[in-house]
C-alpha positions in Angstrom: 144.6 175.2 72.3 144.3 172.3 69.8 140.9 171.3 68.6 141.4 167.7 69.9 142.2 169.1 73.3 139.1 171.3 73.3 136.8 168.5 72.2 138.3 166.2 74.9 137.7 168.9 77.6 134.1 169.4 76.5 133.5 165.6 75.9 132.5 166.3 72.3 132.4 163.7 69.5 133.3 164.5 65.9 129.6 164.5 65.0 128.7 166.8 67.9 131.5 169.3 67.0 130.4 169.2 63.3 126.8 170.1 64.4 128.1 173.0 66.5 130.3 174.3 63.7 127.7 173.8 61.0 128.2 173.1 57.3 131.1 170.6 57.9 130.9 166.8 58.1 132.0 164.5 60.9 134.8 163.4 58.6 135.9 167.0 58.1 136.1 167.6 61.8 138.2 164.5 62.2 140.6 165.8 59.5 140.9 169.1 61.4 141.2 167.3 64.8 144.2 165.2 63.6 145.5 168.2 61.6 145.7 166.4 58.3 144.1 169.4 56.6 143.4 173.0 57.4 140.0 174.7 57.6 138.5 177.3 55.3 138.5 180.8 56.6 134.7 180.5 57.4 135.2 177.2 59.3 138.2 178.6 61.2 136.1 181.7 62.2 133.2 179.5 63.2 135.4 177.2 65.4 136.9 180.2 67.1 133.4 181.5 67.8 132.1 178.1 69.0 135.1 177.6 71.3 134.9 181.1 72.8 138.3 181.9 71.3 140.1 178.9 72.9 140.9 177.3 69.5 142.3 179.9 67.1 143.0 179.5 63.4 146.7 179.1 64.1 145.9 176.1 66.2 144.1 174.5 63.2 147.0 174.5 60.7 147.9 171.1 59.3 151.0 169.3 60.4 153.7 169.2 57.7 155.8 166.2 56.9 158.9 166.6 58.9 160.9 164.0 57.1 163.6 165.0 54.7 163.0 164.0 51.1 164.4 160.6 50.1 167.8 160.8 48.5 168.1 159.6 44.9 170.0 156.3 44.6 172.4 156.1 41.7 
């Protein structure tokens, strides 16, 4: 389950989730929720614990840019 889906199902704000995880900012949770960055091992383990295993570390991996690199113009 994605973090954003878990937070929506539990009606948790970024600040509330940050408080539950501990040692992460509201901004850090937002980055994880939108998958613009991945968590540290400690934060990933803590999220798995807080969510009762519903959000796993694999669910927290950042999205990659799916566009092909721009071609050089001669």
